[in-house]
C-alpha positions in Angstrom: -124.4 -154.8 121.1 -120.9 -155.6 122.0 -120.2 -159.2 122.8 -117.5 -158.4 124.8 -119.2 -157.2 127.9 -121.3 -159.0 129.4 -123.4 -156.0 131.2 -124.5 -153.4 129.4 -127.2 -150.5 128.8 -129.7 -151.4 126.6 -133.0 -151.1 124.8 -134.7 -154.9 125.1 -137.1 -153.8 122.0 -134.0 -153.5 119.9 -132.4 -156.7 121.4 -135.6 -158.8 120.2 -135.5 -156.9 116.7 -132.2 -157.3 116.1 -132.9 -161.4 117.4 -135.9 -161.8 114.9 -133.9 -160.3 112.0 -131.4 -163.2 112.2 -134.4 -166.0 112.6 -136.4 -164.5 110.1 -135.3 -166.6 107.0 -136.0 -169.2 109.1 -139.4 -168.6 110.1 -140.2 -167.9 106.3 -139.0 -171.2 105.3 -141.8 -172.2 107.9 -144.6 -169.8 107.0 -144.5 -168.7 110.4 -145.1 -164.8 111.0 -143.6 -162.5 113.8 -145.9 -159.9 115.3 -144.3 -157.1 117.7 -146.4 -155.1 120.3 -143.7 -153.1 121.9 -144.1 -150.8 124.4 -142.6 -147.6 122.8 -142.0 -146.1 126.2 -139.4 -148.9 127.8 -136.7 -148.1 129.7 -132.9 -149.0 128.7 -131.9 -151.4 131.0 -128.5 -152.6 132.2 -128.1 -156.3 131.8 -126.3 -159.2 129.9 -128.2 -158.9 125.9 -126.5 -161.7 125.0 -128.3 -164.2 127.7 -131.5 -162.4 127.3 -131.2 -162.9 123.7 -130.1 -166.6 124.2 -133.6 -167.5 126.4 -135.8 -165.6 123.8 -134.0 -167.4 120.8 -134.6 -170.9 122.9 -138.2 -170.0 122.9 -138.4 -169.1 119.3 -136.6 -172.1 118.0 -139.0 -174.5 120.0 -141.6 -172.6 118.6 -140.7 -172.5 115.0 -140.0 -177.0 115.2 -143.7 -177.1 116.6 -145.9 -174.6 114.8 -147.1 -175.3 111.5 -147.3 -173.2 108.6 -149.4 -170.4 108.7 -148.8 -170.0 112.2 -147.3 -166.9 114.1 -145.2 -165.8 117.1 -146.2 -162.9 119.2 -143.6 -160.6 120.9 -144.7 -158.4 123.6 -142.8 -155.9 125.6 -144.1 -154.1 128.5 -142.9 -151.9 131.7 -144.2 -151.2 134.9 -141.6 -149.2 137.3 -139.3 -151.9 138.4 -139.8 -154.2 135.8 -140.3 -155.0 132.5 -141.7 -158.1 130.7 -141.4 -159.9 127.5 -144.5 -162.0 126.3 -143.8 -164.7 123.5 -147.3 -166.3 122.3 -147.3 -168.8 119.9 -150.7 -168.8 117.8 -151.5 -171.7 115.3 -151.7 -175.2 115.5 -149.1 -177.3 117.1 -147.6 -180.3 115.0 -145.3 -183.1 116.0 -141.7 -182.7 115.6 -138.7 -185.4 115.5 -136.3 -182.4 115.8 -134.1 -181.9 119.1 -134.4 -178.9 120.8 -131.6 -176.5 121.4 -132.2 -175.5 124.8 -133.5 -177.7 127.3 -136.1 -175.6 129.5 -133.6 -176.1 132.9 -130.7 -174.0 130.5 -133.4 -171.2 129.7 -134.6 -170.9 133.4 -130.8 -171.0 134.8 -129.5 -168.1 132.4 -132.4 -165.7 132.9 -132.0 -166.2 137.0 -128.9 -165.3 136.4 -129.9 -161.8 134.9 -132.2 -161.7 138.4 -135.2 -162.9 136.1 -137.8 -165.3 135.9 -139.7 -167.6 133.2 -143.4 -168.1 133.3 -145.3 -170.5 131.2 -148.6 -170.0 130.2 -150.8 -172.9 129.8 -153.7 -171.2 128.0 -151.9 -170.0 125.0 -148.7 -172.0 125.5 -146.3 -168.5 125.6 -144.2 -167.5 128.0 -143.4 -164.4 130.2 -139.9 -163.3 130.8 -139.6 -160.3 134.0 -136.3 -158.9 134.3 -135.4 -155.9 137.1 -134.8 -152.3 135.5 -131.4 -151.5 136.6 -129.8 -148.3 136.1 -126.4 -148.4 134.5 -124.3 -148.8 137.8 -126.8 -151.6 138.5 -128.9 -151.2 141.1 -132.5 -151.7 141.3 -134.7 -148.6 140.4 
């Protein structure tokens, strides 16, 4: 996607796929695999792909520092009428990490709110669900 335009129409699945390719090497070194369960019927959305990728990257980074080897991160996308959901679920054992987090949670929350979205933490599986509105190319909710 183009970084010089804030809003663009893009595929959420492709945007996440791009990010996973970029962080694949670090995940491989830590022996953490990525599993994808993408909704293939998801429409394109009009939003800021760089901000969405930033929030997803923050959660990936946090978990790569906390997950033990032979763990995985599951990425699931779903579409339901007026919104899309991206769930990221860590599977495996967690370890103590001295590494500093790149993105504090309040920054991720602030960025996703700029996209009219929300982040919900799932206490039972230590994952998150990002919800974003589906908008047309002119910016109105469908």
